[in-house]
N, C-alpha and C positions, 0 to 999 in steps of 0.2 A: 366215574362212569361205570365201574364194575358194580357198585351198589345199585345204580339205576338199572342195569341189566338183570341183576338178581331180583329186584323188585318187579320188573316187567315179567320175568319168568315165573315168579311166584303168583302174580296176578293172573297170568295165563293158566297156571295149574289150578288156581282156585275157580276160575271160570269153567275150565274143563270138568272139574269135580261137580260143580253146580249143574252143568249140562247132563252129566252122567247120572246124578241123583234124580233129576227130573225125568230122564228116560226110564230109569228103573222104577220110579213111582208110577209112571204111565203104564209100563208093562205089567207091573203088579196089579194095578187097578183093572186093567183089561183082563188079566188072567183070572182075577177074582170074579169079574162080571161074567166071563164066559164059562167058567167052571172047569170040569174035567177035560173038556175039549180044547183047552187053552194051548197056545204054542209055547211049550216049556223051553224049547231051544232059544227063543227070543228072550225069555226071562233070564235064562242062564247067561246068555251073551251080555245082557245089560248088567247083571250082577258082576260078571268078570271085569267088564269095562269100568264099573264103579270101583271095584277093588283095586284095579290098576291105577286109577286116578287118585284114589286115597293114598296109595303107596308113593306115588310121585310127589304129591303134596307133602306127605310126611317126611320124605327124604330131603326135600327142599328146605323144610323148616327145621330139620335137625341141625344141631350145632356141629361145626366141622370137627373132625377128629385129629 
């Protein structure tokens, strides 16, 4: 049962990471299309959320110490 929970948590972390990557890709494309008038705060928010999701997934897949 513990393995099943870990698998479910890892799957959730992977899904979250995929969502964050997609949001970052959309924000980046929008910023590139708009140019200098782009909302930099949205891009930074997406980048930070992506970084956090990557850290969560990395921590979940790291071997226990």
